[in-house]
N, C-alpha and C positions, 0 to 999 in steps of 0.2 A: 504493500499500499504504499502510495506517495502523497503527502499532504503538504500544502503550501500554507505557510503562515505569513499573513499579509497585513502590514500596518501602515497606517495613514499619518497624517501630519502631527508633528510633535511627539510622536511615539519614540523618536530616536533620542528623546530627552528623559526616557524612563529611568526611574531611580533618582533623578536629580530635580524633576519639575513637579511641583506641588505634591510632595512627598505625602502630605496629610491625606491627600485625595488618592493619589495613585501608588504610594508605598515606595519603598527603597530598592526593591528588586530589579534586576536588569534583564533585559531578553537574552543576553549571552548566558546568563545563569539559567534562565527558563529555558531555552533551547538545548542546553547541556542536559537538564533534568529530564526534558521530554525524550531526548535520544536515549538515556538510560531507562527510563520508565517503558518506553515503546521501541525496543531495539528492531522490531519487525517492521517498523514505519520508517520510510525515508522522508526527510523533512527538507523542504526548501524554505527560504526565508527572503522576504523583500519588504523594505519600509521606503516610502518616499513622502515627501511634503507636497509632491505635485499631483494634482488630480488626474491629468492625462497618464501618467506613469502608473498609476493604479489601476485604470481603466484598461491600459495594455496588459499590466499583469493579469488581471481577470480573464480578459480574453484569451491570452496565451496559457492560461491554466488549463483550457479546453484540450482534452487529448494527452496531457503530460501529467496531470494531477488527478487523484481520484477524489479530492475534496479540498476546499479553502477555507481556513479559518481566517475571517476578515475583522479587523478592528479599524473602521475607517476614519476614526477620530471625528473632527468636527465635520468632515464630509458626510457622515451619517444624517446630519441634519439638512444638507443644503445640496447635495449633487444628485440631480436628477440623472445626469450622464453616468455616474458610478452605479446607480440603482439600474438603470437600463442595460449596462454591462453585465450585471449579476443576472438579470431576468434573460439576458440572450444566450447565455452559456448553459450546457446541460449539466456541467460538474456542480455537485451540490457545495453551497455556500453558507457556513454558519457565522453568524454576526456574533461578535463578543465586545464587551466592553469591561474595563478594569473596574470602575466604578458604576453604580446604578444610574444610569441617565435620568430615570423617572424621580430619584431622590435629589436631583440637581436643579439648576436654573430652569425656569419653564421653556425656554427655547431649546433645551436640549431634550425635551420629552417626546418629541416626534422624531421617529427613525423613518427615513425614506426607504432604507434597506430592508426593514422587517418583513414588509409584504412579499418580498421576493427571495428572500433567504429561507433555507428550510428550517431554521430556529434561530433564536436569539438567546444569548447568556450574558447576564451583566451583574456586577456587584459583588463578585468573588475575588477581587484582586486579580493577580496573574493567574490564579487557579481557573479563571474564566477561560483561558486558553486549553488548560487540561480538561475542563469540562467540554470545549468545543471539540478537541480531539475525540474524546468519548463519544459525543455525540455523531462526529462523522463515522466512527469505527462502527456504530450501530446502523447508520443511514446506509453505508456502503456494504455492511456485512462480509467483511474480509473473507 
């Protein structure tokens, strides 16, 4: 099984930015933990602050990955184009968020991705990614 972890804007600052909201763990550590926990899964990782690069990554996941764990960051609430990319591919996409977007500012309460993702996971810190991987393992049925 091949899974892509795809992160949007500002997630390159994980572990340093708003640590009271997002925690101090880093993606390097998370990826190491995922690889140890799921040795049968081949993980790809991509992060970009640019909307078009995220759209390209979703489109390029088609036929290359069995699933995508996507944290679109702020684009969750604003990007119709990213939503359309997720809707256009057959590869299952699980939307994840480190914090609960429903417990934050009102403008974060709406996800444009949720209606086209196979599911959404939020509020469990970096463990949201672990839950996203588990969800895709169940969805794809290794």
